[in-house]
N, C-alpha and C positions, 0 to 999 in steps of 0.2 A: 596485605597478606602478612601473617605473623610467622609463618615458616618460609624457608627457601629450599626446601626438598628433603628427600629422605636421607638421614644420616647414616643408617645402616640396616641390613637385614641380619637376622640371626638365624642360624641353624644347629642341628645336631649331627654329629659324626661318631663314627667308631674309629676312624683312622685320621687323626689330626695331622700326623706327619705327612702322610700321603696327600691330603687335601691342600696343605700348606705348600707342598712342592709344586702340584698341579697348577695352583693359582699363580705361584711365582713363575714358573716355566711358561705357562700359556699366556697370562695376561700381565706378567711383569709386576704382580702385587709384592709389596713389601710387608713385612712382619712388624707391626707395632708393639705387639705384646705377646708373649706365650708364656701362661702360668696360671695358677689358681685364680679364679674369678675373685675370690675372697679367702681368707685363711680357711683352708678344709673344704673349700668348694671345688666345683669340677674345673678341669683345665679349660682355659679360655683362650682363643688364638684369635687376635684382632689383625685382619689383613686389611690393608690400604688398597684400595681398587682404584682411587681416584683423588683429587684435591680434597675432597670433602665427603667422601663415600668409603664405608667400611663394609666388610663381611665379618661378623662376629660368630666364631665358631666355637661350640661347646662339645667337649670330648666327655661323654657322660658313660660311665662304666656300666655295663650290662643293660644299656638302653637300646632297644631294638628298632627305634623309629627310623634310623638311618638304613635298615634293611628293607624297609617296606616300600615298593615301587608299584604304583598302581595307575592306571589312566587318569588324564587330566580330568579334573573336577571330583576325582575320588581320593586325592592326597591328603586330605585335611588341611588345616590351615598352617601358614607359615608359623614359627614359634612366636616371632613378635617383630615389629618394625620400630625404627627410632627416626623420629622427625627431627630436623634440625631446625632451632629457632632462628630467625633472621637477625635478632639482636639480644642482649641482656633484657632489655626492657620488654621485647616480646616475649621472651622466656618468663619473665615475670607476669605478663598479662595473661598468658596461656595458663600458667599455674593458678592465677586467681580464678579464671574461667572455669578450669576443671574441677576446683574446690567448690565453687558455688554450684556447679552441675552435680557434685556428688560422685564424680569420676575418679577422683584423687584424694588421698589424704594430705598432700601437699609436702610430703618429706622428699627433700633434695638430697642426692646422694653424690659424692665424688668418685669419678672414676678416672683417675689420673688426670690428664689435661681437659676433661670434661665434667660437666655437672648433669645430672640426669633427674628426670621426674617421671615416675611411673604413673600410668592411668589405665583405666579399661574403657574399652569403646562400647558402643551399644550391643555388640555381639558378645561381650565380656571378654575379648581378647586383650591380653595385657599388651600395652605398649609403652613406649617412652618418647619423652622430648628432651633433646640434649642442646648444650651450648658450651662454648669454650669456658673452661673454669678461669674466672677472673683472679682467683686466689692461689692458682697452681704454684708450686714450688717444685722445679725439676729435680731438685736435690732430695725431696721428701714428698713424692707422689703417693696419694692415698687411693686405695681402690676398694669400693663397696662400704665407704664409711659415710655417715652423714656430714653435710656441709655445714660448717660452723656459720656461714653466712646466712643460712635460713634456720637457724637454731631458735 
């Protein structure tokens, strides 16, 4: 198996501070990051929920998705999920396979301590595969920029 689980789920909120507080108080979540996803982008809060699991929360101004609550199976799709590659070699093999399948352009992006590859599943939901960034520099973490390793 090339993955070892779900790395994160992503959701949209109108109340980032409240959501952050509830997840910290109830689940003991810690905040990995709180700031723009990329320069000029929406606020992104990364909450650590376990040793290798995050909730990525996007606070998008004037977005009403968080206000919609409907019964099960009428809620629409999750914004996206991130799968965690089992190793860097697995990440590279998944990337190769997704490109062969026409499901990804192969662009790898750095998100701090992680590298990310976006793809579309057969239902056209955008998802991603992530792995620890082997080139991360804690003094110069890059968010939302192409990985030089895959240039």
